[in-house]
C-alpha positions in Angstrom: 0.0 0.0 0.0 2.6 2.6 1.2 6.2 2.2 0.0 9.3 4.3 0.6 12.3 3.5 -1.5 15.8 4.9 -0.7 14.5 7.9 1.2 17.4 10.3 2.2 17.1 13.6 4.0 19.8 16.0 4.9 19.7 19.2 7.1 22.8 21.1 5.9 25.8 18.8 6.4 23.8 16.5 8.7 22.3 13.4 7.1 19.0 12.6 9.0 18.0 9.6 6.8 20.2 7.5 4.5 18.5 5.4 1.8 15.6 4.2 4.0 13.2 1.7 2.4 10.1 0.2 3.9 6.6 -0.9 3.1 3.3 -0.9 4.8 0.6 -3.2 3.6 -3.2 -2.6 3.9 -4.6 -3.0 7.4 -1.3 -3.4 9.1 0.0 -1.5 12.1 3.7 -0.8 11.6 6.0 0.7 14.2 9.1 2.8 13.7 11.3 2.3 16.7 14.5 4.0 17.8 16.1 6.5 20.1 15.7 10.3 19.9 17.4 11.6 16.8 17.3 8.3 14.9 15.2 9.8 12.1 11.8 8.5 12.9 9.9 11.8 12.8 11.9 12.9 9.7 10.7 9.8 7.9 7.0 10.6 8.7 7.6 14.2 7.5 9.1 12.9 4.3 6.1 10.7 3.7 3.8 13.7 4.4 5.8 15.9 2.0 6.8 18.3 4.8 10.6 18.0 4.2 12.7 17.8 1.0 13.9 14.3 0.2 15.5 12.1 -2.4 14.0 8.7 -3.1 10.4 7.8 -3.8 7.2 7.5 -1.9 4.3 5.7 -3.4 0.7 5.0 -2.4 -1.1 2.0 -4.0 1.6 1.8 -6.6 1.4 5.5 -7.7 4.1 8.0 -6.8 3.1 10.9 -4.6 6.5 12.6 -4.7 5.2 15.4 -6.8 2.3 16.2 -4.5 2.2 19.0 -2.0 1.4 18.1 1.7 -2.2 19.1 1.2 -2.6 17.0 -1.9 -1.0 14.1 -0.1 -3.8 14.4 2.5 -6.4 14.3 -0.3 -4.6 11.3 -1.8 -5.1 9.5 1.5 -2.1 10.2 3.8 -2.9 12.0 7.1 -0.6 12.6 10.1 -1.2 13.3 13.8 2.0 15.0 14.6 4.3 14.8 17.6 3.1 16.7 20.7 -0.4 16.8 19.1 -0.2 20.3 17.6 -3.9 21.0 18.1 -5.1 24.6 17.8 -5.4 25.6 21.5 -7.6 28.6 20.8 -10.2 26.6 18.8 -12.9 24.4 20.3 -12.7 20.6 19.9 -15.4 20.8 17.2 -13.5 23.6 15.4 -10.3 21.5 15.5 -12.1 18.6 13.9 -13.8 20.8 11.3 -10.7 22.5 10.2 -9.5 19.3 8.7 -12.5 18.9 6.4 -12.4 22.0 4.2 -11.2 20.1 1.1 -13.7 17.4 1.6 -16.6 19.8 2.0 -15.8 21.1 -1.5 -16.0 17.6 -2.8 -19.4 17.0 -1.2 -18.4 14.3 1.3 -20.7 13.9 4.2 -19.2 15.8 7.1 -21.7 14.5 9.7 -20.8 10.9 9.0 -17.1 11.6 9.6 -17.8 13.6 12.8 -20.1 10.8 14.1 -17.4 8.2 13.5 -14.8 10.3 15.4 -17.2 10.8 18.3 -18.0 7.0 18.4 -14.2 6.3 18.7 -13.6 9.1 21.2 -16.8 9.8 23.2 -15.0 12.3 25.4 -14.5 14.6 22.4 -18.2 14.8 21.9 -18.7 15.6 25.6 -16.1 18.4 25.2 -17.0 19.6 21.8 -17.4 23.2 22.9 -14.3 23.3 25.1 -11.2 25.0 23.9 -8.3 22.8 22.9 -5.9 24.1 25.6 -8.3 23.0 28.4 -8.1 19.3 27.4 -5.9 16.8 29.2 -2.9 15.4 27.4 -4.7 12.2 26.6 -7.8 14.1 25.3 -5.5 16.3 23.2 -4.0 13.1 21.7 -7.4 11.8 20.9 -8.3 15.1 19.3 -5.1 15.0 17.1 -6.0 11.5 15.9 -9.6 12.4 15.4 -8.6 15.5 13.4 -6.4 13.3 11.1 -9.3 10.9 10.7 -11.6 13.7 9.5 -9.6 13.9 6.3 -10.6 10.3 5.5 -7.1 8.8 5.1 -6.1 5.4 3.8 -2.9 5.5 5.8 -2.7 7.2 9.2 0.7 8.4 10.4 1.0 8.8 14.2 4.0 10.5 15.8 4.6 9.5 19.4 1.0 8.9 20.4 1.9 8.0 23.9 4.3 10.9 24.5 3.8 12.5 27.9 0.9 10.3 28.8 0.5 8.2 32.0 0.5 4.5 31.4 -3.2 4.1 31.8 -3.9 6.9 29.2 -1.3 5.4 26.9 -3.1 2.1 27.0 -6.4 3.8 26.3 -5.0 5.6 23.3 -3.5 2.4 21.9 -6.8 0.6 22.4 -8.4 3.2 20.2 -5.6 2.8 17.6 -6.3 -0.9 17.5 -10.0 -0.3 17.1 -9.3 2.1 14.2 -7.1 -0.6 12.6 -9.8 -3.2 13.0 -12.2 -0.9 11.1 -9.8 -1.1 8.1 -7.3 1.7 8.7 -3.6 1.2 7.9 -1.4 2.7 10.5 2.3 3.7 10.5 3.4 5.0 13.9 6.6 6.3 15.5 7.0 5.4 19.2 9.7 5.4 21.9 7.5 3.3 24.1 8.8 0.1 22.5 6.9 -2.4 24.6 3.6 -0.7 23.9 4.3 -0.3 20.2 5.3 -3.9 19.7 2.3 -5.1 21.7 -0.1 -3.5 19.2 1.9 -3.8 15.9 2.0 -6.3 13.1 5.6 -5.5 12.1 8.3 -3.0 13.1 11.4 -1.3 11.8 14.3 -0.1 14.0 16.0 3.1 13.0 19.5 4.0 14.2 21.4 7.1 13.0 19.1 7.4 10.0 19.3 3.8 8.8 17.1 0.8 9.2 19.1 -1.7 11.2 16.4 -4.3 12.0 13.0 -5.3 10.7 10.5 -8.1 11.3 7.3 -9.1 13.0 6.5 -7.5 16.3 6.8 -10.8 18.0 10.3 -11.6 16.6 11.6 -8.1 17.4 10.3 -8.2 20.9 12.6 -11.2 21.5 15.6 -9.9 19.6 18.6 -9.4 21.9 19.5 -6.0 20.4 15.9 -4.7 20.9 15.6 -6.2 24.4 18.9 -4.6 25.5 18.6 -1.2 23.8 14.9 -0.5 23.9 13.2 -2.8 26.4 15.7 -2.6 29.2 16.1 -6.4 29.6 
């Protein structure tokens, strides 16, 4: 479904990614694991068109390299960014609505999409008129995911969905991600909580210094000595 071939990204003289290739098949949950600075967020930004790259990104066999970030969203790639990045001065409902402008022009049913998000995240419906800044960290993460879903993606990119959340809230967010996946959504996520990510993923890739050093099923990587020592603390 989603394929990255030889993706390289440089910031001046610093190479953030070096010829990274991966694939995400339909209905999978794929994790990108690694330490801070490994290049995980940079890869998501490359897929979303938010940073200049070499290499190719394709969706369902068609290149999206020539598309702007907004057109990649219309093509079916949506991202919930690191640290949520919701609009704090807008209400929950306004945050969700702002993601639908392009779809409204196409005549897609807004109410259906909103109802779907509210079914996944009932607390967002309860807080629809509250401003974004007044939400808890977990609620803000749910809002960021809900906002991405409002654009009707085929592939959902999630950057550190458990960042800054208490364990119970992290579990709740991941349960929602699993539910979204069971409804047919393909998910590619970046996560430093390796144990949580592997528990919910189909497969995973490990990035170190801008290169993929390991890949495999979540079960196999969870038992890999390198992963256990470096990322699971065992």
